[in-house]
C-alpha positions as CSV (number, residue, x, y, z in Angstrom):
1,M,3.3,0.4,10.2
2,R,1.7,-1.1,13.3
3,M,-1.9,-0.9,14.4
4,F,-3.3,-1.1,17.9
5,G,-6.8,-1.3,19.3
6,H,-9.1,-2.3,22.2
7,R,-12.6,-3.8,22.7
8,K,-15.5,-1.4,22.6
9,G,-16.5,-0.4,26.2
10,E,-13.1,-1.5,27.7
11,E,-10.7,1.0,29.1
12,Q,-7.6,1.4,27.0
13,V,-4.5,0.4,28.9
14,D,-0.9,0.8,27.6
15,G,-1.9,1.6,24.0
16,G,-4.1,-1.5,23.5
17,I,-3.2,-4.7,21.7
18,E,-1.4,-4.9,18.4
19,L,-3.7,-6.0,15.6
20,E,-2.8,-8.1,12.6
21,D,-5.7,-7.0,10.5
22,V,-8.6,-4.6,10.8
23,V,-12.2,-4.8,9.4
24,I,-14.2,-1.6,9.3
25,E,-17.9,-1.7,8.3
26,V,-18.3,1.4,6.1
27,D,-20.8,3.4,4.1
28,E,-20.1,6.2,1.6
29,A,-20.3,9.0,4.2
30,F,-17.7,7.3,6.4
31,L,-15.3,6.7,3.5
32,V,-15.6,10.4,2.4
33,A,-14.9,11.6,5.9
34,L,-12.0,9.1,6.3
35,R,-10.5,10.3,3.0
36,D,-10.7,13.9,4.0
37,F,-9.2,13.1,7.5
38,A,-6.3,11.2,5.9
39,Q,-5.6,14.1,3.5
40,D,-5.7,16.7,6.3
41,T,-3.4,14.5,8.4
42,L,-0.9,14.1,5.5
43,D,-0.9,17.9,5.0
44,D,-0.3,18.4,8.7
45,M,2.5,15.8,8.8
46,R,4.2,17.4,5.8
47,R,3.8,20.9,7.2
48,L,4.9,20.1,10.8
49,G,7.6,17.6,9.9
50,P,9.1,16.0,13.1
51,N,6.8,18.2,15.2
52,Y,3.8,16.2,14.1
53,D,2.6,14.0,16.9
54,H,-0.9,12.6,16.5
55,V,-4.5,13.5,15.6
56,H,-7.9,12.0,16.4
57,F,-10.5,11.4,13.7
58,Q,-13.3,12.5,16.0
59,D,-11.6,15.8,16.7
60,R,-11.1,16.7,13.0
61,C,-14.3,15.3,11.4
62,P,-17.0,17.9,11.0
63,V,-19.6,15.2,10.3
64,W,-18.5,12.9,13.2
65,K,-21.0,10.2,14.3
66,D,-20.8,8.5,17.7
67,T,-21.2,5.1,16.0
68,W,-17.8,5.6,14.1
69,P,-14.5,4.5,15.6
70,D,-12.0,7.1,16.7
71,I,-9.0,6.6,14.5
72,I,-5.8,8.1,15.9
73,L,-2.9,8.6,13.5
74,I,0.5,8.9,15.2
75,R,3.9,9.6,13.9
76,K,6.0,6.5,13.3
77,D,9.2,7.1,15.3
78,D,11.6,5.7,12.7
79,A,10.0,7.4,9.7
80,P,12.9,8.1,7.3
81,G,12.5,11.6,5.8
82,E,9.5,13.1,4.0
83,I,6.7,11.1,2.5
84,A,6.6,11.5,-1.2
């Protein structure tokens, strides 16, 4: 797994910079929304298989707040087989 990002307010260029670690300031509402997003994404990935490409948190979260980061989950190119 690799993680990328860019500074708030800066235009994203070429996928951003690779991050070594991530700190997310959270509250309960965010964690519930993130959990549901991760489960929905896993369901899509399993259903779509190699046709799964990416999904945006802000597009799938019915309780989205502008203060939350948009988390984008993309398929890892060398993912071997199905996730158990």
